[in-house]
Each structure stands twice: as structure tokens, then as C-alpha cells.
N, C-alpha and C positions, 0 to 999 in steps of 0.2 A: 344606912345601907352601905355607904362607902367603906366603913370599917369592916363590915362582913365580907365584902369583896376582897379587901386587902388581906384579911385573915385567911380566906379561901385560897388566894394566890400563894400566900406563904406556906400553907399546908401542902399545896401541889408541889411547890419548889422543894420542900423538905422531903417529900415522898419520892422524888426522882432519884434513880440510882446514881451513885457517885462514880466518877471515872476511876477505872482501875489501871489506866494507862499513864505511866509516868515517864517523862523524858528528861534526863539529866543533860544540861547544856553548860558550855563554857560561858564566861561572863559576857563576852562580845556577842555570842550567839543569842543569849537570853535577852540582852538589851536590844538587839535587832528585832527579835520577835515581839518584844514589848511595843516597839514602834509600830509594827504591823497590826497587832491585835488590839492595842490601845485599851488594856483593861482598866477599870475604874480603881481597883485596889490590888496592891501587891501584898501578899502575906509574908510574914517573917516569923520564923520559929527556930530558935537556936542560931545556928550559922546559915540556915537555909532561907532563901527568898523564893517564892513561887506564886503562880497564878494558874487558873484554869482557862483553857482555850480550845475550842472545837473538840471537846471530849477528851482532852489530854491535860495532865498537870505538868507544867513546865517548871523546872527548878534548877537552881545552882547554889553552890556554896561559896561562890567567888565575888558576890556583890555586897555593897553597903547600902544602907537606906538612902544615902545621898545620891546614889546612882539613878534614882527614879524620880520623875516629876509627879507620878501618881501618889495617892495616899498609900502609906505603908502601915499595915495593921499588924501589930505585934501579937501573935497568938501563943506566946510562950506560957502565959498564965491562963490560957483559955479553960473555961469550966464546962465545955460542952461534953456531952456523954460520949460522942463518937470521935472526939478530937477534931483535928483540922479538916478532915473530909466533910464533916457536917457544915463547917463554915463555907466551904467551896460551893456546896449546893445552894446556899442561900444568897449568892451574889448574882 
């Protein structure tokens, strides 16, 4: 039964609408917000680093992977149908 519950939770998470609000930040601003929000994963695609917080996608083009103590997930070669927005809803 535990597997069924996990599958159900994953289906609910995938069905939730993704955030359409994006906030571009400077490096220092994003790193400060990362300290407050404490996301588990920072996503990286091309030059952009981003994470979802409180219904918004926060992003910058000014950071490096080494700026974060969180796990950085490279989504450049993501095979998801809806791209990065689908990854955000699953975290």
C-alpha cells in the first residue's frame, strides 16, 4: 500500500499548476533568498540557476554551481515533456 500512496502523491504533485510568476534577481539577492527559503534543490539550465519558492520561480544568470550548498540539478538535457516547469512541480 505504501507504493500506492506514494504514486498517488506524485500524481497530485504533477497535476498542480506550475507557477507562472518568475522573478529575475541579482546574484547577491538570489543567494540571500536561498538562505531564507532553504530549497532542497537548485536547478541549473544553460546559464540560469533557479528554484521555486512560495509560488514564484526565482532565477539568476549570475551564479555558479559552487555558490550553493544545496544539490544543484542540471536540467540542460532534461527529457521531460513540459521542460523545466514540470521538474519544479515535482519537488
